[in-house]
LOTI-921208 format. One record per residue (C-alpha): residue number from 1; residue in one letter; x negated, z negated, y negated. Coordinates in pm, 1 decimal, padded with zeros to 6 digits. Example, Ala and Ser with C-alpha at 12.3 -4.5 7.8 and 13.67 -1.06 7.14 Angstrom:
REM LOTI-921208
[1, "a", [-01230.0, -00780.0, 00450.0]]
[2, "s", [-01367.0, -00714.0, 00106.0]]
//
This chain:
REM LOTI-921208
[1, "m", [-14794.2, 22942.5, 08837.8]]
[2, "p", [-15005.1, 23244.9, 08941.1]]
[3, "e", [-15127.3, 23270.5, 09294.3]]
[4, "v", [-15492.3, 23184.3, 09349.3]]
[5, "k", [-15702.5, 23376.8, 09599.7]]
[6, "d", [-15953.4, 23203.1, 09822.1]]
[7, "t", [-16321.6, 23239.9, 09740.3]]
[8, "a", [-16632.6, 23249.0, 09953.8]]
[9, "q", [-16732.6, 22937.4, 10140.3]]
[10, "g", [-16934.5, 22701.4, 09922.9]]
[11, "s", [-16789.6, 22834.3, 09600.0]]
[12, "a", [-16630.3, 22573.8, 09376.4]]
[13, "a", [-16458.5, 22834.2, 09159.4]]
[14, "t", [-16123.6, 22992.6, 09231.7]]
[15, "v", [-16044.3, 23354.7, 09162.4]]
[16, "a", [-15743.2, 23411.1, 08940.2]]
[17, "p", [-15572.8, 23746.3, 08996.1]]
[18, "s", [-15603.8, 23990.4, 08709.7]]
[19, "m", [-15298.0, 24093.2, 08512.3]]
[20, "k", [-15149.6, 24428.2, 08608.0]]
[21, "f", [-15110.8, 24693.4, 08338.3]]
[22, "k", [-14732.2, 24704.7, 08382.6]]
[23, "d", [-14711.6, 24328.3, 08316.2]]
[24, "m", [-14906.9, 24342.6, 07987.7]]
[25, "s", [-14742.3, 24326.3, 07646.6]]
[26, "v", [-14761.8, 24626.0, 07413.7]]
[27, "l", [-15047.2, 24471.1, 07213.5]]
[28, "q", [-15242.8, 24393.5, 07531.7]]
[29, "k", [-15191.9, 24751.1, 07653.4]]
[30, "l", [-15315.8, 24893.9, 07321.7]]
[31, "t", [-15619.8, 24664.4, 07330.2]]
[32, "f", [-15702.6, 24765.7, 07687.2]]
[33, "i", [-15664.1, 25136.7, 07611.9]]
[34, "g", [-15883.3, 25097.8, 07300.8]]
[35, "k", [-16154.5, 24917.6, 07497.5]]
[36, "a", [-16137.1, 25174.1, 07778.0]]
[37, "t", [-16165.3, 25461.2, 07528.6]]
[38, "l", [-16461.9, 25297.7, 07355.9]]
[39, "c", [-16626.3, 25237.0, 07694.2]]
[40, "v", [-16589.9, 25604.6, 07789.5]]
[41, "l", [-16711.0, 25728.6, 07449.2]]
[42, "t", [-17024.4, 25509.8, 07462.9]]
[43, "f", [-17094.2, 25598.4, 07828.6]]
[44, "g", [-17034.1, 25239.8, 07937.4]]
[45, "f", [-17264.8, 25063.3, 07692.7]]
[46, "a", [-16971.8, 24898.9, 07513.7]]
[47, "f", [-16754.5, 24686.5, 07746.3]]
[48, "p", [-16945.0, 24782.8, 08065.7]]
[49, "n", [-16731.6, 24561.1, 08290.1]]
[50, "i", [-16383.7, 24650.3, 08163.8]]
[51, "f", [-16280.3, 24812.4, 08492.1]]
[52, "m", [-16420.2, 24540.5, 08719.0]]
[53, "d", [-16144.8, 24374.6, 08913.5]]
//
């Protein structure tokens, strides 16, 4: 089970850690690279929060 980080006081939600690039499957890596490329080519209008972590 993945570790869960604590959240701010009063928050009912828990923060699940994001998957690291090295732990992704080949298909997930290709999808991420495609989304990142599209984000850069559209100056952030497509997938604006892809790099938020």
